[in-house]
C-alpha positions in Angstrom: -37.3 22.7 -0.3 -34.6 21.9 -2.9 -32.4 24.7 -1.5 -32.9 23.3 2.0 -32.0 19.8 0.8 -28.7 21.2 -0.6 -27.9 22.9 2.7 -28.6 19.7 4.7 -26.5 17.7 2.2 -23.6 20.2 2.5 -23.7 20.1 6.3 -23.8 16.3 6.2 -20.8 16.1 3.9 -18.9 18.6 6.1 -19.7 16.7 9.3 -18.7 13.4 7.7 -15.4 14.9 6.5 -14.7 16.4 9.9 -15.4 13.0 11.6 -13.1 11.3 9.1 -10.4 13.8 9.9 -10.9 13.4 13.6 -10.7 9.6 13.4 -7.6 9.8 11.3 -5.9 12.2 13.7 -6.8 10.1 16.7 -5.1 7.0 15.1 -2.1 9.0 14.1 -1.8 10.5 17.6 -1.6 7.0 18.9 1.0 6.1 16.3 3.1 9.2 17.3 2.8 8.4 21.0 4.0 4.8 20.3 7.0 5.8 18.2 7.9 8.7 20.5 8.2 6.3 23.4 11.0 4.4 21.6 14.7 5.3 21.9 15.9 3.0 19.1 14.2 1.4 16.2 15.3 -1.4 13.8 13.3 -2.8 11.0 13.6 -4.7 7.7 11.6 -3.1 4.9 10.6 -3.8 1.3 10.5 -0.9 -1.0 8.4 -1.4 -4.1 8.7 1.2 -6.9 5.9 1.3 -9.5 6.6 3.8 -12.3 3.7 5.3 -14.2 4.7 3.1 -17.2 6.9 0.1 -17.2 7.5 -2.7 -14.7 7.6 -2.4 -10.9 10.8 -3.2 -9.1 11.5 -4.1 -5.4 14.4 -3.8 -3.1 15.0 -5.1 0.4 16.5 -2.9 3.1 17.2 -2.4 6.7 16.8 0.8 8.8 18.4 1.5 12.2 17.5 4.6 14.2 18.9 6.0 17.5 16.7 8.9 18.4 18.7 10.2 21.5 21.8 10.4 19.3 19.7 11.7 16.3 21.4 9.2 14.0 20.3 6.6 11.5 21.6 4.1 9.0 19.9 2.6 6.0 21.3 -0.6 4.4 20.5 -1.5 0.8 22.0 -3.9 -1.6 23.8 -1.2 -3.5 23.9 1.6 -0.9 24.6 2.4 2.7 23.2 5.7 4.0 24.3 7.3 7.2 22.8 10.4 8.7 22.7 12.7 11.7 21.1 16.1 12.5 23.5 17.9 10.2 24.9 15.6 7.5 24.1 12.6 5.3 26.6 10.2 3.8 25.4 8.2 0.8 27.7 5.3 0.0 27.3 4.0 -3.6 28.8 0.5 -3.7 28.7 0.0 -7.4 30.8 3.1 -8.3 32.7 3.2 -4.9 31.7 6.8 -4.2 30.5 8.5 -1.0 28.5 11.7 -1.4 28.3 14.0 1.6 25.4 16.4 1.9 23.9 18.7 4.4 20.9 16.9 6.0 18.3 19.2 4.4 19.8 18.6 0.9 20.9 15.0 1.3 17.5 13.5 2.2 14.2 13.3 0.2 11.4 15.0 2.1 10.0 11.5 2.7 12.1 8.4 2.9 13.3 5.7 5.2 15.1 8.1 7.5 11.9 9.9 8.5 9.2 7.5 7.4 8.0 7.0 11.0 7.6 10.7 11.7 6.9 12.7 8.5 3.1 12.7 8.9 3.2 14.9 12.1 2.8 18.1 10.2 2.0 19.6 6.8 -0.9 17.2 5.9 -4.6 17.1 5.8 -5.9 13.7 7.0 -8.8 11.5 5.9 -9.8 8.1 7.3 -10.5 5.8 4.4 -11.6 2.6 6.2 -9.9 -0.8 6.8 -8.1 -3.5 4.8 -7.5 -7.1 5.7 -3.8 -8.0 5.5 -2.3 -11.4 5.8 -0.7 -12.1 9.3 -1.9 -8.6 10.5 -5.7 -8.8 10.2 -7.4 -5.5 9.9 -5.4 -2.4 9.4 -6.7 1.2 9.3 -6.2 3.2 6.1 -5.5 6.9 6.2 -4.9 9.2 3.3 -2.7 12.3 3.7 -2.6 15.2 1.3 0.2 17.7 1.7 -0.9 21.3 2.5 2.1 22.6 0.5 1.1 22.1 -3.1 4.7 22.6 -4.3 5.8 19.2 -2.9 6.6 16.5 -5.5 4.0 14.1 -4.2 0.3 14.3 -4.4 -1.0 11.8 -1.9 0.3 9.4 0.8 -1.5 6.4 2.2 -0.6 5.0 5.6 -1.9 1.7 6.9 -1.7 1.2 10.6 -2.0 -2.1 12.5 -3.7 -2.9 15.8 -0.5 -2.2 17.7 -0.4 1.4 16.4 2.6 0.6 14.3 2.9 1.6 10.6 2.3 -1.4 8.4 3.2 0.3 5.2 3.4 3.7 3.5 2.5 4.4 -0.1 3.7 7.6 -1.7 2.2 8.7 -5.0 4.2 11.4 -6.7 3.1 13.9 -9.3 4.6 11.9 -12.1 2.3 9.1 -11.3 5.0 6.9 -9.8 4.2 5.0 -6.6 6.7 4.1 -3.8 5.6 1.7 -1.1 7.6 1.0 2.0 6.4 -2.2 3.8 7.8 -2.8 7.3 8.3 -6.1 9.1 10.2 -7.5 12.1 10.2 -4.2 14.0 12.6 -4.2 17.0 12.4 -1.4 19.5 14.7 -0.2 22.4 17.4 -2.7 21.5 21.0 -1.6 21.9 22.4 0.0 18.8 26.0 1.1 19.0 26.8 4.7 18.1 29.7 3.5 16.0 27.4 1.4 13.8 25.5 4.5 12.8 28.5 6.7 12.1 30.1 6.8 8.7 33.7 5.7 8.9 35.8 6.0 5.8 38.1 3.2 7.0 35.1 0.8 6.4 35.1 1.7 2.7 38.7 1.6 1.5 39.2 2.9 -2.1 36.0 4.9 -2.1 36.1 8.5 -3.4 34.5 10.9 -1.0 32.7 13.8 -2.7 31.7 16.6 -0.3 28.7 18.6 -1.7 28.0 20.7 1.4 
């Protein structure tokens, strides 16, 4: 009888986990379909960095994405970051330097440039439940665990609002630090000029350009 109880419990846990995975995947499929339908994206975001020890810090930013052109720009107080399919230009305003990297080397695996799409592959999903968020109401909470154990993060939590838009993303890395991107004022399919997403050295006179490709 005891053995049978263990078997029933194991089956129940497995079925529950499978249902949680299916629900999470269903929500993320809707998110993917929504973002895939947009040609351009523009959003303000707040990045909060919480180290394992010490005080948290926050920074405001803006991201612009033109998907057909495969280009993006991220605007921060001390940095501008431009990118396309091949190259990333990181402009450091404090030291007046531009670092040029190949796209694979110049970006973190998860960051503002791919924050709307990173979850599509390489993760196991789990539906956690709902949270109540001011001005949003209920949001769905999904945990993602990378299948590649060599990545530098251990868990990512997505919160998705009723419009199938990402409300925020929290990344917990293996050092115990947490990075949370919260998005607001999302504008889609607005005209974004190609020139505004392309690094132009003339816009940064006196800056040293360091090509690390």
